[in-house]
N, C-alpha and C positions, 0 to 999 in steps of 0.2 A: 504494500500500500504506500502510495507516494505522499509527499508533504501536502500537496493540493487536496488529495482525497481525505487526509486527516482533517483539514480545515473545513471541508464540506460536511464531513461526518459529525463533527462536534458543533453543537449549537452556540450561538453568540451568548456571552454572559460574563459576569465579573470573574468567574473561576475558570473560564475556558483556556486562557493563555497559560495559566499555571499548570493545568492538566496536560496541555500540549507540550509545555516545557519539560514536564515530568516524563512524558512519553519519549521525547528526544533524548533526555538524560539516560533513560534505561537502555535505549538502543545504542547510544554513544558508548556505553560500557560494554557493548557487545552481547548484552543479555537478550534472550528471545522473549520479546514482548509483542505478541501479534494475536491474530484470530480472536478468540473469545475474550481475552484479556483487554483488548482494545474496546470491545463493546461493553465490557463491565466498567471500564474507565469512563466511557461516554455516559453510561447510566448514572454513575456516581456524579459526574460533572453536571448533568441535568438537575439532579436533586440539590447539589450545592448551589447552583445558580439561582434556584428558586428560594433558597433559604437565607442568602446573604444580601447585603446592601450593595455598596459600590466597590468595596475592597474585598479581594479574595480571602476567605477564611473558612475554617472547618470547626464549628463549635462542637462541644460534647453532645449537645442535644441532636444536632444534625448527624453527627457520626453514628450515634446509637440508633437513630431512626433508619439510616442507610443500612446498618449492620443487622437489623432485626430480620428474622426468618419470615418469609412471605407465605401467604396461603398457597398450599400445593407445592411448595419449593422443597427440594431435597436439602439435606444438611450439607452435602458436598458443594452444591451450588452456592449456598450461603457462605460457606467457608472460603470459597474462591473469591467471592466479592469482598469479604473482609480482608483477605490477603492483599488484594489490590488497594483497598482503602487504607490499610495500615501503611503500605509502602508510600502511597501518595502523601499521607500525613507526615511521615518521617522526612520526606523530601521537602515539604512545606516548612517544617520546623528548621531544617538545615538552611533554608533560604530566609530565615528570620520572619516567617509568617505565623500567624496564630492558627494552630491546628491541634486537635485532640487525637492522640494516638490510641486506638483501641487496644486494650491490654490482651495479652496472649491467652489469658484464662477466661476470656469473655464468654466463650461457648463451652459446652460440655465436650468431653473427649469424643472424637468422631466415631459415630456408629454407622456401619454400613446398612442403610435402610432401603436400598433399591429393591423394588419388586417388579419383575418383568411382567408385561402384559402380553398375553397370547391371543392374537387375532384368529377368529374362526375363518373357515373358508368363505362363508357368506360375507363376512366383513371385508375380507381382502378383495373379493369380487366387487363389492360396492365401492370400495376406495378406488380401485382401478377404473371402474365405470365413471366415477366423478372426475378422475384425472383425465380421462379421454374427452371430457367435456370442457376442459380448460380452453378458453377463447384466446385468439391471437390478440396481442397487445403491442403497439409500436414501441413502448418503452422496454419491453422484454420480448423481442420478436421470436425467440426460439422456445420460450417456456412451454407453449402448448404442445411442443414436440418432445422437449427434454423431460418434463415432469412425468408423463406417463411411462417413458422409457426407464428412467432411473428408479422409479418405484417398482417396476417389474424386476429389475435387477436386485433390489433390496429383498423383495419377497421370494424371488426365485433362487437366489444364491446365498442369502443370509449374510450379506456384507455389513460391516460397520459403516456408519455414516461417512466417515472420512475416506474409507476405502473406495466407496462408490463415487463420491464427489471429486476425488483426486485422480481417478482413473484416467489414463492417457489413451489416445486413439491407438498408438502402436503397442499397447498392452492388452488389446482386445483382439483375439484371433477368431475372426468370423468364419474361417474355414473349418477349424477344429472345434469351435465352440468352447474355447478356454480363455478365462481371464487370468492375467498375471498380476498378482497383488504383491507389490514390492515394499519391503521393510515396513510392515505394519506394526501391530502391537508387539512389544519386546524385540523390535527390529527383525522380525521373522517374515520371510517372503514365502508365497505359496501359489499353487495353481488351483483355480476354482472352475470346475466344469459347469456348463450351462445345459439346460434341457434343449432338445431339438427345437421346440416351439419358440423358446426365448431367443435362440440363435437366429432363427428365421426372422423374428420380430426385429432384432437389432441390425440385421443386414438391411432391412427396409429403412430402419432409422438412420443408419449410416449414409444411405443413398439420399434420404431426405435432407440430411445435414450437409451433404457434399463433402464428406471426409476423404482425405488422402490417407490410405491405410498405414502409411509409414510416418504419419505426422506425430509430432510430440505435443499436439494440442490436447486440451481436455476433452474427454469423450462426452461429458455432460456439461457444456460450457455455460457460464453465467452470461448476462447481457453484454458484459465487457470482454468476454472471451476467456476470462480466468475461471477459477473453480468457484462453485457456489459456496457461500459461507454457511456454516452450520446453522446459525440463527435464521438466516433467510430461508433456508430449506425447511427448517422446523416450522416456521410461520406458514409457509405454503402448505405443508402437510396438515397442520392444524385446521387450516381453512377448508381443506378437503373433508376433514372429519366432521365439520360443523354443518 
């Protein structure tokens, strides 16, 4: 993500500059601060902008409000937001700004509370039917083609979100029906076979998208040609469920 994209992503407000400076600082140190952390920082920035006057600051009341666990939110998501909030506050203090640093004992010890949801065959069919009805939109000209295809790969191959979103054209063998997943969880690569019907579907998809089979482009591109962000795709999926 470029500097211009950062500025467009973050809303104007008294705390926006310090949040962007913090982002540049983290990247300047060579630390990986991207993806979901950028969107967490934007969310924090929006709440801080609403809570302060003209000068950037992070009061105890605002920090605690941002840190609270939200309805339907997992503890892991809450802790990731607090992690970013704490680092931002530490940076602000180092810059002689008023900021409350959330103590490390703020939450209870992390408890893995994820519960998987198993979709029925009828639900999967309904979701794919809804995806097939996505309309063409000039601001996202390929979404009506990409969304139905990537969902079929999710359901048909059991890929993780990042594995499907980051899949490259030259890692999809439409002759043998094999996906090559490189350096995924625990840095492990693997081959994933597709069903015959899914392979045929993706061949038609590749023709509709005009892919060059040896291209290093993303197989499921976003409107800008890059990979879909996890948050963007999650929002689209939730729209189909509603």
